[in-house]
C-alpha positions in Angstrom: -42.2 -14.9 20.0 -38.5 -16.9 18.7 -35.3 -15.3 20.2 -31.8 -15.3 18.2 -28.9 -15.4 20.7 -26.0 -13.7 19.5 -22.3 -14.1 20.7 -20.1 -11.1 20.6 -16.4 -11.6 20.4 -14.8 -8.3 21.3 -16.4 -5.4 23.1 -14.3 -2.2 21.9 -15.9 0.8 20.7 -18.0 -0.7 17.8 -19.0 -3.9 20.5 -20.5 -1.6 22.6 -22.4 0.2 20.0 -23.8 -3.3 19.0 -24.8 -3.8 22.7 -26.3 -0.4 23.0 -28.6 -0.6 19.6 -29.2 -4.1 20.5 -30.4 -3.2 23.9 -32.1 0.7 23.2 -33.9 -0.7 20.6 -34.9 -4.4 21.4 -38.7 -3.5 21.3 -38.5 -1.9 18.4 -36.8 -4.9 16.7 -39.5 -7.2 18.0 -42.6 -5.1 16.5 -40.5 -4.9 13.1 -39.4 -8.7 12.6 -41.8 -10.9 15.4 -38.5 -11.6 17.2 -36.5 -11.2 20.1 -32.7 -10.5 19.6 -30.6 -11.4 22.6 -27.0 -10.5 23.6 -25.8 -13.4 25.1 -22.3 -14.1 25.8 -19.4 -11.5 25.3 -16.0 -12.6 25.2 -13.6 -10.1 25.8 -9.8 -10.8 27.0 -9.4 -7.4 28.7 -12.6 -7.1 30.5 -13.4 -8.0 33.9 -17.2 -6.8 33.9 -19.5 -5.3 31.5 -21.3 -2.3 32.1 -24.6 -2.4 34.1 -27.0 -2.4 31.8 -25.7 -5.4 30.6 -25.7 -8.0 34.1 -27.6 -10.2 32.0 -24.7 -10.8 29.8 -22.4 -13.8 30.4 -18.9 -12.4 30.5 -16.1 -14.8 29.4 -12.4 -14.5 28.4 -12.4 -17.8 26.2 -14.0 -17.3 22.8 -14.6 -21.1 22.7 -17.6 -20.7 25.3 -19.5 -18.9 22.5 -18.6 -21.5 19.6 -19.6 -24.4 21.7 -22.4 -23.0 23.4 -25.7 -24.5 21.2 -28.0 -21.6 21.9 -26.0 -19.1 20.5 -27.5 -18.6 16.7 -25.2 -15.8 15.7 -21.6 -15.3 16.1 -20.0 -11.2 15.8 -16.6 -10.6 15.5 -15.3 -7.4 16.1 -11.8 -7.6 17.2 -10.2 -6.8 13.8 -6.9 -7.7 12.3 -5.8 -11.1 10.7 -5.7 -13.3 13.6 -7.1 -14.7 15.5 -10.4 -13.1 13.7 -9.9 -15.5 11.0 -9.1 -18.8 13.0 -12.5 -17.6 15.3 -14.7 -16.8 12.3 -13.8 -20.1 10.5 -14.3 -21.8 13.8 -17.6 -20.6 14.4 -18.8 -21.2 10.8 -17.6 -25.1 11.2 -19.8 -25.2 14.6 -22.8 -24.2 12.4 -22.8 -20.4 13.8 -23.6 -17.6 11.7 -21.3 -14.6 11.5 -21.3 -11.0 11.4 -18.0 -9.0 10.8 -16.7 -5.6 10.2 -13.3 -6.7 9.4 -12.9 -5.2 5.9 -9.3 -5.7 6.1 -9.7 -9.6 6.8 -12.2 -9.9 3.9 -10.2 -7.9 1.3 -7.4 -10.8 2.0 -9.1 -13.8 3.0 -12.5 -13.1 2.3 -12.9 -16.2 -0.4 -11.7 -18.6 2.0 -14.4 -17.4 4.7 -17.5 -17.3 2.1 -16.7 -20.5 0.6 -16.2 -22.3 4.4 -19.8 -20.4 4.7 -21.3 -22.2 1.7 -19.7 -25.3 2.6 -21.5 -24.9 6.1 -24.7 -23.3 4.8 -24.3 -20.5 7.2 -24.3 -16.6 6.7 -22.0 -14.2 6.8 -22.8 -10.3 7.3 -20.2 -7.5 6.7 -22.3 -4.3 6.2 -20.3 -2.3 8.8 -17.1 -3.6 6.6 -17.5 -0.5 4.2 -19.2 2.7 5.3 -19.8 2.7 8.6 -23.6 3.2 9.2 -24.6 3.6 5.6 -26.2 0.5 4.2 -23.7 0.4 1.3 -23.3 -3.3 0.6 -27.1 -4.0 1.0 -27.8 -1.2 -1.5 -25.3 -2.7 -3.9 -26.7 -6.1 -3.0 -30.0 -5.9 -3.0 -31.2 -2.5 -4.4 -29.3 -2.1 -7.5 -29.6 -5.9 -8.3 -31.2 -5.1 -11.6 -28.0 -3.1 -12.6 -24.7 -3.6 -14.4 -22.6 -1.6 -12.2 -20.6 0.7 -14.8 -18.7 2.5 -12.0 -17.6 3.0 -8.1 -16.0 6.3 -6.5 -16.4 6.9 -2.7 -14.9 8.7 -0.3 -14.6 5.3 2.0 -12.2 7.2 4.6 -13.5 9.8 7.2 -9.7 10.5 8.8 -8.5 10.9 5.3 -11.3 13.5 4.2 -11.2 15.3 7.4 -7.7 15.8 7.1 -8.1 17.5 3.5 -11.1 19.3 4.4 -9.1 20.9 7.5 -6.0 21.6 4.7 -8.6 23.2 2.3 -10.4 25.1 4.9 -7.8 26.3 6.8 -4.7 26.0 4.8 -3.3 24.2 7.7 -0.1 21.7 6.9 -1.0 18.0 6.5 1.2 17.0 10.1 -0.2 19.7 11.8 -4.1 18.7 10.5 -3.0 14.9 11.6 -2.0 15.6 15.0 -5.4 17.5 15.7 -7.3 14.6 14.1 -5.3 12.3 16.8 -6.3 14.8 19.3 -10.1 14.6 18.3 -10.0 10.8 18.0 -10.5 10.6 14.1 -7.4 9.2 13.7 -5.3 6.5 15.2 -2.3 6.7 16.9 -0.6 4.6 14.0 -2.5 6.2 10.9 -0.8 4.9 8.3 -3.8 2.8 7.0 -6.0 5.9 6.7 -3.8 8.3 5.3 -2.0 5.9 3.0 -5.1 5.1 1.3 -4.8 1.1 2.7 -8.1 1.1 4.6 -9.8 2.6 1.3 -8.3 -0.4 -0.9 -9.7 -2.9 1.5 -13.3 -1.7 1.1 -13.1 -1.0 -2.5 -11.5 -4.6 -3.3 -15.1 -5.5 -1.0 -17.1 -3.6 -3.2 -15.9 -4.5 -6.5 -16.2 -8.2 -5.7 -20.1 -7.5 -5.0 -20.9 -5.4 -7.8 -19.0 -7.5 -10.4 -18.7 -10.8 -9.4 -15.0 -10.9 -9.7 -12.8 -12.1 -6.5 -10.9 -8.9 -6.3 -8.0 -9.0 -3.7 -6.6 -5.7 -1.8 -3.4 -6.2 -3.9 -5.1 -6.3 -6.8 -5.6 -2.0 -5.8 -3.2 0.5 -6.8 -2.9 2.5 -3.7 -1.6 6.4 -3.3 -2.2 8.1 0.3 -2.6 11.6 0.8 0.3 12.1 3.2 2.2 14.4 0.2 0.0 16.7 -0.3 0.3 20.2 0.6 -1.5 23.4 1.2 0.0 24.8 -2.2 -2.1 22.0 -4.2 -5.1 22.9 -2.5 -4.7 26.4 -2.9 -4.1 25.5 -7.4 -6.6 23.1 -7.4 -9.1 25.7 -6.1 -7.6 28.2 -8.7 -8.5 25.2 -11.1 -12.4 25.0 -9.9 -11.6 21.6 -8.3 -11.1 20.1 -4.8 -8.6 17.5 -3.8 -10.6 14.0 -2.3 -8.8 10.8 -1.3 -11.2 8.4 -3.9 -11.7 4.8 -4.6 -12.1 4.7 -8.2 -13.1 1.8 -10.4 -14.5 1.4 -13.6 -16.1 -1.3 -15.4 -14.7 -1.6 -19.1 -16.0 -5.1 -19.5 -13.0 -7.1 -20.1 -11.0 -5.2 -17.6 -11.7 -3.4 -14.5 -10.0 -0.6 -12.9 -9.2 -0.9 -9.0 -7.2 2.2 -7.9 -7.1 4.5 -4.9 -5.2 7.7 -4.5 -5.7 11.7 -4.3 -8.1 12.7 -7.3 -9.2 16.3 -8.2 -12.9 16.4 -8.4 -14.6 19.4 -10.1 -16.0 21.7 -7.4 -19.5 21.1 -9.1 -19.4 17.4 -8.7 -21.2 15.9 -6.0 -18.3 14.2 -4.1 -16.9 17.6 -3.8 -19.1 18.4 -1.2 -18.1 15.5 0.9 -16.4 17.4 3.8 -15.4 16.2 7.2 -15.5 12.8 8.7 -18.4 11.9 6.6 -18.5 9.0 3.6 -19.5 9.3 -0.1 -20.4 6.8 -2.1 -21.2 6.9 -5.9 -22.8 3.5 -7.9 -23.6 4.4 -11.5 -25.8 1.8 -12.5 -26.8 1.4 -16.2 -30.4 0.6 -15.6 -30.8 3.7 -12.3 -27.7 5.9 -13.1 -26.0 7.9 -10.4 -26.8 6.7 -6.9 -25.2 8.5 -3.7 -24.8 6.7 -0.1 -23.7 9.6 2.3 -23.3 9.6 5.8 -21.0 9.0 8.4 -18.5 6.1 8.2 -17.3 5.4 11.6 -18.0 6.1 15.0 -19.7 3.9 17.9 -23.0 4.0 17.2 -23.0 4.5 13.3 -21.0 1.3 12.8 -22.8 -0.6 15.3 -25.9 0.4 13.5 -24.6 -1.5 10.9 -23.8 -4.5 12.5 -27.2 -4.6 14.5 -28.8 -4.6 11.1 -26.6 -7.6 9.5 -27.8 -9.6 13.0 -31.5 -8.9 12.3 -31.2 -9.8 8.4 -29.8 -12.9 9.6 -32.2 -13.5 12.5 -35.0 -12.8 9.9 -33.7 -15.4 7.4 -33.4 -18.3 10.3 -36.7 -17.7 11.8 -38.4 -17.8 8.6 -35.7 -21.1 7.3 -34.8 -18.9 4.3 -31.0 -19.0 4.8 -28.8 -17.7 1.7 -31.8 -16.3 0.3 -29.6 -13.3 -0.9 -26.0 -14.7 -1.7 -22.9 -13.4 0.4 -21.4 -11.3 -2.5 -24.5 -11.0 -4.8 -23.6 -13.6 -7.3 -23.9 -17.0 -6.8 -20.7 -18.6 -6.0 -20.1 -20.6 -9.3 -20.4 -17.3 -11.4 -17.8 -15.3 -9.3 -14.7 -15.1 -11.4 -11.4 -14.4 -11.1 -10.5 -10.1 -12.1 -8.7 -9.0 -14.5 -7.2 -5.8 -13.3 -6.8 -2.7 -15.8 -2.8 -1.9 -15.4 -2.5 1.7 -14.2 0.0 2.4 -16.9 -3.1 2.2 -19.3 -5.4 4.4 -17.0 -6.0 7.6 -19.3 -7.3 10.9 -17.5 -6.1 14.4 -17.4 -3.5 15.6 -14.9 -2.3 18.1 -12.4 1.6 18.6 -12.0 3.3 20.7 -9.5 7.0 21.4 -11.1 9.3 22.9 -8.5 12.2 24.7 -10.6 15.0 27.3 -10.6 14.0 30.3 -12.7 16.1 30.3 -15.8 15.7 31.0 -19.6 14.7 27.9 -21.1 13.4 26.1 -18.4 9.7 26.2 -19.8 10.6 24.7 -23.3 12.7 21.9 -21.6 9.8 21.3 -19.9 6.8 21.5 -22.3 9.3 19.9 -25.0 9.4 16.5 -22.4 5.3 17.0 -22.1 5.3 17.3 -26.0 7.7 14.2 -26.8 5.3 12.1 -24.7 2.1 13.4 -26.4 1.0 14.9 -23.3 -1.2 18.1 -24.5 -1.1 21.4 -22.3 -4.4 22.4 -20.9 -3.5 25.2 -18.8 -0.1 26.3 -16.8 0.0 28.9 -13.9 4.2 29.9 -12.9 4.5 31.2 -9.5 6.3 34.4 -8.9 9.0 34.2 -6.4 12.4 36.0 -5.6 15.3 36.3 -8.0 17.7 32.8 -8.1 14.9 30.7 -5.6 13.1 27.9 -7.2 9.6 28.6 -8.5 6.2 26.2 -8.8 5.4 25.7 -12.5 1.9 24.2 -12.3 0.1 22.5 -15.5 -3.2 21.3 -16.2 -3.2 18.8 -18.9 -5.6 17.0 -21.1 -6.3 13.1 -21.1 -3.2 11.3 -21.5 -1.8 7.7 -20.4 -0.5 7.2 -17.1 2.3 5.5 -18.9 3.5 8.9 -20.9 3.2 10.5 -17.4 5.4 8.1 -15.7 8.2 8.6 -18.6 7.4 12.3 -18.4 7.8 13.0 -14.9 11.0 10.8 -14.7 12.8 13.1 -17.5 11.7 16.3 -15.9 12.8 15.1 -11.9 16.4 14.4 -13.7 16.8 17.9 -15.2 19.0 20.1 -13.0 17.1 22.9 -13.0 14.6 20.4 -11.0 15.0 20.9 -7.3 12.4 18.7 -5.8 10.1 15.8 -7.3 7.1 16.5 -9.4 3.9 16.0 -7.7 1.1 14.2 -10.1 -2.6 14.2 -9.1 -4.9 12.8 -11.2 -7.8 14.7 -12.2 -11.7 12.8 -12.1 -13.3 12.6 -15.6 -16.7 13.7 -15.2 -19.5 11.1 -16.6 
């Protein structure tokens, strides 16, 4: 029986998950592949020893011990961040090693360089765990949906943000309180910026768009808004209108241009993504052949993410064993068919909107606001004015028909400039059912 040897850089949460998965499932994987997968070396500068069950594994503080070991076939990078992760991956590739990574931030910024280096050296790069944790979303997109033009991608791709919004919806708890709870439970990092401000989701959307459309999408191509300004009152109004607020990644393929955006979105309660709650992820593809496909599962965690990394290791190991390296292109399309993207300008986005305007309760205020909407071609679908004590600001909530983002930005600027408006207007886009 052949043997595939693995070198692992980073023995943190996901690294432990991979090690445990390879050890616990070794016999089963061998039965499925005809190959034994062995973790040979771990490089981690913070460790003095490995857990007892990995006593057979060499521990080093120098990643070069992995790159220079001719017996290691696959290098797994699980330290995250830009550097030294990028240097390590490129060095592994230059040394003829295949690479597996979960590093979505690195791939969304430097993916083109890394994949080109891999192609030049005839090695593979696996990155299933970079999107969706344990959900096999990249394999489904590259292989299961290969006979489809992908018309759209919509997804809840960050468990921390989804947990926070779910708790706010179910219990009416303010954002700051839920965030502290999520940090205490380990769902949120000490610095949660990437999660709650949508940056982590944008990394993942850029990767999926590149695979789906054959266009080299960069993080900077994605418009990003987070959830930190969402208040329980917005969630309550959303419920009255029949919606749930989710942090969505959205891309639509218009042929000559593609949308790339991450922002809080009002999702109809009847929509399948509205039911994805807690720390779970849900990613919805629409293909021209297959229709809608929803992938759902745990988007993070030691064992779910370790499972996805192990899947890449096994896929590459199979290809090594049977001499079919790069049988499936890393980005689905052959490199010569991956072009530059044309991103839809946000000002040209067309969708319905929700507005929460805070204004003094005086005669003529409503008329001033509706006049501004009319001036910019924004048609009102429904309105709620919340009752409050005299002389206190009130919430005036509007739901509109479809309008352009450019018109909405101009209208909101004029409304917020009114003396009667006491705080900036809250704007939330509404998902268009397809």
